[in-house]
N, C-alpha and C positions, 0 to 999 in steps of 0.2 A: 430623167425624162420618162422612164417606164412607170414610175410611181404616179405621175400626173395622168398618164393614160388609163391607169387602173383605178383612179379615184372614184369613179362612178360605181364600181363594184364594191369598194369599201363602204361607201355611203349607203348603198343598197343593203348590204349585209347588216350594217349597224342599224338602219331603220327597221329592218325585219326583226332583229333581236329586241330592239326597244319596244316595238309594237306588240310583239308576242309577250314580253315580260309585263308590260303595262296591262294588257288585256287579261292575262292570267291573274294578276293581282286584283283587278276589279272583280273578276268572277269569284275568286276566293273570298273577298270581302262580302260580296252579295250573299254567298252561301252561309257564311258564318253569322250574318246579321239577321237571319230569318227568325221571326218570333215562333216560339214553340220548338225550335230546334235545340236538341240537347246532346251533349257529348255522351257517347256510350259509356265512358269511364265514370260518368256522374250518376249512372243508374244504380239503384239499390237492388238487393236480392229480391225484395218484394215487387219491385217494378218489373224485373225480369220474369218472375213467376207469373205476374199478371199478363205480360205479353205472351208467354207460352200458353196460358189458359185461353186467352182470346184466340190465339192461332188454332188451338185444338177445337174450340167451338166453331170456328169458321170452317175448318176441315170437315167436322162432323156435319155441319149444315150443307156443305157441298156434296158430301156423299149421300145424304138424305134426299137432296134435290134430284140426284141422278137416279 
């Protein structure tokens, strides 16, 4: 008898977990399918050097603007 009284709680918890899991999977798939997105581990040393060079140029331009 006690189980049938608490069935609403079990259904509510199950629904919350299912919705949270489903929405997390959708968000993860949307982020991974973006064009131009690249894994950090796929970058080469020259890519990283170029990123650092651009960052240094941006910082120098910011300092010069101030």
